[in-house]
N, C-alpha and C positions, 0 to 999 in steps of 0.2 A: 627593344622591348616589345613584347606582344601586346598590341592595343587592347585585346580582350582582357588580358591580365591587369592592365593599368586601369581599366574602367572602374572596378570595385574600389581600388585605392582612392581614386579621385572622388568617387561618390561618398566614401566614408569621410574624406577630408571636407567635402562640401557640407555633409550633415553635421559634422563637428562644428564647423563655422556657424551654421544656422543656430544650433543650440547655444553656442558661445555668445552670439550677438543678442540672443533673448535675455541674457543677463545684464544688458546695457553696461558694457565694461567701463566706459568713460565715467558714467554716473557712479558706479560702484567704486571706481578708483578714488573719486573725491570723497565718498563716504568713508572708505578705509583710511584715507589720509587724515580726515578730521578725527576719526577714532584714534589713530596713532598719536596725534597731537595730544588728545586727552590722556592717553596712557603715559606719554613721556612727561607731561606737565604734572601728573599725579605723583611722580617720583622726585624727591629732592636730589639734585645732582644727577650724575650719569647712572643709568640703570645697571644693575649687576648682571652677571651672566645668566643667573636664574630668572631675573626680571625680563631680560631680552628674550629668553625662551618663552616666557608667558606672553610677551608682546607679539612674537611671531605666531604663536598658536591662536591668540585672540584675533589677530588680523585675519588669519585664514578662516576661522569660524564665522566672523562677521561678514567677510567676503562671500562665503557660501550662502548664508541666510539672506543677505542683501540681493544676491543673484537670484535666489529662489523667489523673493518678492517681485523682482523685475520680471521674471518669466511668468509668474502668475498674472501679473498685470497685463502681459501680452495676450493671455487667453481671454481675459475679461474684455479687453478693448480691441480684439481683432477686427471687429466690424468697423469700429471708429478708425483704427489704424489704416484700414484699406481705403478710406476716403481722404486721407491726408497725405500730401506729398512727402512730408518729413518722415512718415512711418510706414508708407505703403510697401516698402521693400522687405519688411519683416516676414519671416517664414510663416508665422501664424496668420498674418494678414493675407498672404498669397496662397494659403492653403497647403503649403509644402510640409508643414508639421501639423499633425492632428491635435485636438484638444487633449486626448488621452496621453499622447506622447509628451506634450508640454507639461501637463499636470504631473505625470510621473517624474519628469525631470525636475520640476519645481519641488515636489515633495521629497525627492531624494536629497537635493541640495539642502533643504531646510532641516531634514532629520539628521543628516551627517554634520552640518554646521552646528546645530543645537547640541548634538552629542559631544562634539569637540569642545564646545564652550562649557558644558556641564561637567564633563569629566576632567578636563585639563586646565580650565580657568577657574570659574566658580559659578554656582547656581544662579546668583543674582544677575550676572552678565548674560547668562543664557535666557533667563526669563525676561529681562529687559529687551534683549535682541528679538526674542520671539514676539513680545508685545509690539515692537516696532514693525515686525513682519505683518502682524494682524492689522495694525494701524494703517499701514500703507496699502497692503494688498486687498484688504476687506473694507475697512471704514472709509478710507480715502477713495480708492478706485471704484468700489461697488456702490457705496452709499453717497458720499459727499460730492464726488466729481460730477455725476449727472444731475445732482439735486440743487446745488447752490453756486452762485458766482463767487462766493467766499470759500470755495473748496480748497484753494491753494493756501489760504490763510490758516484754516483749521487743520487741514491735512499736513501743513508744514511742520507740525509738531513731530511727526514721524521722521521727516527729513532732518530735523534738528537734533536727533538723538545720538548720532555717532560719538561726539566727545563724551557724552554721559556714559555710553557703553565702554569707551576706552578707560574712563576714570574708574568705573566699577571693576573693570578687569584687573586693575593693579592694586586697588585699595579695598575692594569688597564692599564699598558703600558709595553713596552719591553725595558729594560735598557741594557747598555753595559755588565753588570755582567751576565745577562741571555745569551747574545751572546757568552761570553767566555765559559760558560758551554755547549752551543750548539756546539762550535768549538771542545771542548774536545771529546764529543761523536761522532761528525762527523769524526774526525780523528781516533778514536778508532775502529770504525766499520769495515773498510777494513781488518786490521790485525786480528781482532777477527773472522770475517766471513771466510777469506781466509785460516786461520788455519784449520777451519772445512772443507772447500772445498778440502783441500789437501788430507785428509784421507778419504773423501767421493767422490773422483774424479770419480770413476767408476759409482757411482749412478748418478752423474751429466752428465757423458758421455752418459749413457743410456737414460736419460731424454731429451737430445737434447738441454739443456740450455747452452749458451755460457759462462760458468763460466771460470774465468781466468786460473785455472790449466788445463782445457780442451783445451782452445784456444791457450795459450801461454806456457804451460808446467809447470812441477813441479819446475824447477830451477828458472825460471823467477818469479813465484809466491812467492817463498821463499824470493827472493831478495826484492820484493815489501813489503812483511810482515816486513822484517828488516828495510827498509827505512821508512815505516810508523811508526814503533815504535820510531824511532829517532825524527820524526816530532811531534809525539804525546807527547814525553818527553818535548819538548819545550812548547807545548800548555798547558801541565799540570802545568807548572810554572807560567802561566799567572794570576791565581787568587791571588797569592802572590805578583807578580810584580804590579798588578793593585791596590792592597790594600784591596782585598776582604777577605784575610786570613792572618794568621801569621805563626810562625815557626812550630806549630803543623801540619798544613796542609802541609807545605813545606817539612817537614821531611817525612811524609807519601808519598807525591807525588814523591820525589826523590827515595825512597826505592822501591816503586811499579813500577816506570818507569824504573829504572835500572833492576828490575826483568823481566819486559816485554821485554826490549832490549836484555837481556841475553837469554831469550827464543828465540827471533827472530834471534839472532846471531847463537845459537846452531842449530836452525832449518835450517838456511842457509848453515852452514858448514857441517852438518852431519844429513841428513833427515832420519826420521823413522815415521811411522804412529803413534806410541805411543807418540813420542815427539810432533807431531802435535796435538794429543789429549790433552796432557799436556799444550801446548801453548793455546789452545782454552779454557780449564778450567781456566787457570791462567788469561786470559783476563777478564773473568767474575768476578774473585776475584779482579782484578785490578780496574775495574770501580766501583764495589760495595764499596770496602774499600776506594777508593779515595773520593767518594761522602760522605761516612760516616765520613771521616776525615774532610771534609769541614763543616759538621754539628757539630761535636765535637768542632772544632776550633771556630765556630761561637758563641758557648755558653760559652766556657771556657775562651776565651780572648776577 
């Protein structure tokens, strides 16, 4: 193959990867997974062919708008990202993609995703998803994050919306079941994120962001992580108490929540960066398996 002919192909592939990574694929995958759980739980029994079609279209639309919010976040935080090891590799932080390129990419994803949801799902899902975009990209990223150490608590409302979006996509409204799922993710977010912030504290200190470990110290943050795991434990029991699920989910919820509380307690008593990493990783397992248990419970019983 002619090397000069191969270069444009490699360049296009590289640019595609840069734009793709701006959407924070792993985060978006979790968002869509939680939305999918909301959709499936909203339907009694197995979804029909028509409902599966709506589910697929809704997942695509939510994926696009969530990716748009992530890309917009990369524009706003490019200076901060450049100071942090965890994010310095992003194309916006390295100056490989301009603000206008990224803004156009974000706007395109948002418009296409919103149109898909409005035309082929329902207007309520579109407006809720767009409100989530504004909540994360503007209210959290632009206003709350640089202003208050409680940014992740308040801004966590946007991250807790996926099951609500999923529920609305299949039912056209927002029921109490969807709000229970919202509450679980809302309370899960602070201990999940603060575990990460504890072992990344120097990065956040350099960035100038008022994250809790920077403003209030390691010990106070560890206490907050522990307390939130206790409150989260109670919230995780609500699907069973409300009658959304039965003993399969309850068993998983108790085991997972005890595990999270155990990590929180050990982190509070005897801190290490490695234990904070383990707590962060377990938090991802906690949420994923918890929602998977809801799904299994929904179909088995």
